[in-house]
C-alpha positions as a Markdown table, in Angstrom:
| # | Residue | x | y | z |
|---|---|---|---|---|
| 1 | Met | -58.6 | -88.5 | 76.2 |
| 2 | Ser | -55.0 | -89.4 | 77.0 |
| 3 | Lys | -52.2 | -86.7 | 77.2 |
| 4 | Lys | -49.2 | -87.0 | 75.2 |
| 5 | Arg | -46.0 | -87.2 | 77.2 |
| 6 | Lys | -43.7 | -84.2 | 77.0 |
| 7 | Thr | -40.1 | -84.8 | 75.7 |
| 8 | Tyr | -37.2 | -82.7 | 76.7 |
| 9 | Ser | -34.1 | -82.0 | 74.6 |
| 10 | Leu | -30.9 | -82.9 | 76.2 |
| 11 | Ser | -29.7 | -79.4 | 76.6 |
| 12 | Lys | -32.8 | -78.3 | 78.2 |
| 13 | Lys | -32.3 | -81.1 | 80.8 |
| 14 | Ala | -28.7 | -80.1 | 81.3 |
| 15 | Lys | -29.7 | -76.5 | 81.8 |
| 16 | Ile | -32.4 | -77.4 | 84.4 |
| 17 | Val | -30.3 | -79.8 | 86.4 |
| 18 | Leu | -27.4 | -77.2 | 86.7 |
| 19 | Glu | -29.9 | -74.7 | 88.0 |
| 20 | Val | -31.0 | -77.3 | 90.5 |
| 21 | Ile | -27.6 | -78.1 | 91.5 |
| 22 | Arg | -26.7 | -74.4 | 92.0 |
| 23 | Glu | -29.6 | -74.2 | 94.4 |
| 24 | Glu | -29.8 | -70.4 | 93.6 |
| 25 | Cys | -33.6 | -70.6 | 93.8 |
| 26 | Pro | -35.9 | -73.4 | 95.4 |
| 27 | Leu | -36.9 | -76.3 | 93.3 |
| 28 | Asn | -40.5 | -75.5 | 93.2 |
| 29 | Glu | -39.6 | -72.1 | 91.4 |
| 30 | Ile | -37.4 | -73.8 | 89.0 |
| 31 | Ala | -40.0 | -76.4 | 88.1 |
| 32 | Thr | -42.7 | -73.7 | 87.4 |
| 33 | Asn | -40.2 | -71.5 | 85.4 |
| 34 | Tyr | -39.4 | -74.5 | 83.1 |
| 35 | Gly | -42.9 | -76.2 | 83.3 |
| 36 | Val | -41.3 | -79.4 | 84.8 |
| 37 | Ser | -42.5 | -81.2 | 87.9 |
| 38 | Pro | -40.3 | -81.0 | 90.9 |
| 39 | Gln | -40.1 | -84.8 | 91.0 |
| 40 | Leu | -38.8 | -84.9 | 87.7 |
| 41 | Asn | -36.1 | -82.4 | 88.4 |
| 42 | Ser | -35.0 | -84.5 | 91.3 |
| 43 | Gln | -34.9 | -87.6 | 89.2 |
| 44 | Trp | -32.7 | -86.0 | 86.7 |
| 45 | Lys | -30.4 | -84.4 | 89.5 |
| 46 | Val | -30.0 | -88.0 | 91.0 |
| 47 | Glu | -29.3 | -89.4 | 87.5 |
| 48 | Phe | -26.9 | -86.8 | 86.7 |
| 49 | Ile | -24.9 | -87.2 | 90.0 |
| 50 | Glu | -24.8 | -91.1 | 89.5 |
| 51 | Asn | -23.5 | -90.8 | 86.0 |
| 52 | Met | -21.1 | -87.9 | 86.6 |
| 53 | Pro | -17.9 | -90.0 | 86.9 |
| 54 | Ala | -18.5 | -91.6 | 83.6 |
| 55 | Leu | -18.0 | -88.2 | 82.0 |
| 56 | Phe | -14.2 | -88.3 | 83.0 |
| 57 | Asp | -13.7 | -92.0 | 82.2 |
| 58 | Lys | -12.1 | -92.0 | 78.7 |
| 59 | Lys | -11.4 | -95.9 | 78.7 |
| 60 | Lys | -15.2 | -96.6 | 79.0 |
| 61 | Thr | -16.0 | -94.3 | 76.1 |
| 62 | Glu | -13.3 | -96.1 | 74.1 |
| 63 | Val | -14.5 | -99.4 | 74.9 |
| 64 | Glu | -18.1 | -98.4 | 74.0 |
| 65 | Gln | -16.9 | -97.0 | 70.5 |
| 66 | Met | -15.0 | -100.3 | 70.1 |
| 67 | Lys | -18.2 | -102.2 | 70.8 |
| 68 | Lys | -20.1 | -100.2 | 68.3 |
| 69 | Glu | -17.5 | -100.7 | 65.6 |
| 70 | His | -17.4 | -104.5 | 66.3 |
| 71 | Ser | -21.1 | -104.7 | 66.1 |
| 72 | Ala | -21.2 | -102.7 | 62.9 |
| 73 | Glu | -18.5 | -104.9 | 61.4 |
| 74 | Lys | -20.2 | -108.0 | 62.6 |
| 75 | Asp | -23.5 | -107.1 | 61.0 |
| 76 | Asp | -21.9 | -106.3 | 57.8 |
| 77 | Leu | -20.1 | -109.6 | 57.8 |
| 78 | Ile | -23.3 | -111.5 | 58.6 |
| 79 | Asn | -25.2 | -109.6 | 55.8 |
| 80 | Gln | -22.2 | -110.7 | 53.4 |
| 81 | Ile | -22.4 | -114.3 | 54.4 |
| 82 | Gly | -26.2 | -114.1 | 53.9 |
| 83 | Gln | -25.8 | -112.6 | 50.3 |
| 84 | Leu | -23.0 | -115.4 | 49.5 |
| 85 | Thr | -25.3 | -118.1 | 50.7 |
| 86 | Val | -28.2 | -117.0 | 48.5 |
| 87 | Asp | -25.8 | -116.7 | 45.6 |
| 88 | Leu | -24.5 | -120.0 | 46.3 |
| 89 | Thr | -28.0 | -121.7 | 46.5 |
| 90 | Trp | -29.0 | -119.9 | 43.1 |
| 91 | Leu | -25.9 | -121.1 | 41.3 |
| 92 | Lys | -26.3 | -124.8 | 42.6 |
| 93 | Lys | -29.8 | -124.7 | 41.6 |
| 94 | Lys | -28.9 | -123.3 | 38.1 |
| 95 | Asn | -26.1 | -125.9 | 37.9 |
| 96 | Arg | -28.6 | -128.8 | 38.7 |
| 97 | Ile | -30.9 | -127.7 | 36.1 |
| 98 | Lys | -28.1 | -127.6 | 33.5 |
| 99 | Ser | -27.1 | -131.1 | 34.4 |
| 100 | Gln | -30.7 | -132.3 | 34.0 |
| 101 | Lys | -30.9 | -130.7 | 30.7 |
| 102 | Tyr | -27.7 | -132.5 | 29.6 |
| 103 | Arg | -29.0 | -135.9 | 31.0 |
| 104 | Lys | -32.4 | -135.5 | 29.2 |
| 105 | Glu | -30.6 | -134.7 | 25.9 |
| 106 | Gly | -28.1 | -137.5 | 26.3 |
| 107 | Thr | -25.1 | -135.3 | 25.8 |
| 108 | Tyr | -22.3 | -135.2 | 28.3 |
| 109 | Arg | -19.5 | -132.9 | 28.3 |
| 110 | Val | -16.0 | -133.2 | 29.7 |
| 111 | Arg | -15.3 | -130.4 | 32.0 |
| 112 | Lys | -12.3 | -128.3 | 31.7 |
| 113 | Pro | -10.7 | -126.6 | 34.8 |
| 114 | Glu | -12.0 | -123.2 | 33.9 |
| 115 | Asp | -15.6 | -124.7 | 33.2 |
| 116 | Tyr | -16.1 | -125.8 | 36.9 |
| 117 | Gly | -18.6 | -123.1 | 37.2 |
| 118 | Gln | -19.4 | -120.2 | 39.5 |
| 119 | Ala | -20.9 | -122.6 | 42.4 |
| 120 | Thr | -17.6 | -124.2 | 43.0 |
| 121 | Val | -15.8 | -120.9 | 43.0 |
| 122 | Leu | -18.4 | -119.4 | 45.3 |
| 123 | Thr | -18.3 | -122.4 | 47.6 |
| 124 | Phe | -14.5 | -121.8 | 47.9 |
| 125 | Arg | -14.9 | -118.1 | 48.6 |
| 126 | Ile | -17.5 | -118.8 | 51.4 |
| 127 | Thr | -15.4 | -121.3 | 53.2 |
| 128 | Leu | -12.3 | -119.0 | 52.9 |
| 129 | Phe | -14.3 | -116.0 | 54.1 |
| 130 | Ile | -15.7 | -117.9 | 57.2 |
| 131 | Ser | -12.2 | -119.3 | 58.1 |
| 132 | Leu | -10.8 | -115.8 | 57.9 |
| 133 | Leu | -13.6 | -114.6 | 60.0 |
| 134 | Gln | -12.9 | -117.2 | 62.7 |
| 135 | Lys | -9.3 | -116.5 | 62.7 |
| 136 | Ser | -10.1 | -112.7 | 63.2 |
| 137 | Trp | -12.4 | -113.5 | 66.1 |
| 138 | Arg | -9.9 | -115.7 | 67.7 |
| 139 | Ser | -7.2 | -113.1 | 67.5 |
| 140 | Arg | -9.7 | -110.5 | 69.1 |
| 141 | Thr | -10.2 | -112.8 | 72.2 |
| 142 | Lys | -7.9 | -114.0 | 74.8 |
| 143 | Ser | -8.0 | -117.7 | 76.1 |
| 144 | Gly | -11.6 | -117.9 | 74.7 |
| 145 | Arg | -13.0 | -114.9 | 76.5 |
| 146 | Ser | -13.9 | -111.6 | 74.8 |
| 147 | Arg | -11.8 | -108.6 | 75.9 |
| 148 | Tyr | -15.1 | -106.6 | 76.0 |
């Protein structure tokens, strides 16, 4: 039978690491008090000490926030492109079926400017959207390299 791994909350880890760093009592005693192995306490202490400078680096957190926002925006735009592509394919198929129907009936109609259909308008919207997306991306990069 396999044991289920214990998971510790961040606040509990921080509390344990602070006690280990203070060195008020031996490492083994802290380990028995919290039910955590001494090796794990040592690992957490080393990890804390290595990542301590990052706590005071505000620029890095701002960059991480910008990266998160950028990836969320990028995912949203990709979803929009996908939806517009699906809509375009559906409208093209619908338009093709209509034109086949008119050919079978032998009736042809003269198209008015407002009768060009949703497929043409949607194609224009997609190309405009993609060009704006590319311009936006170019403005965020300097000399072809991303600023992240």
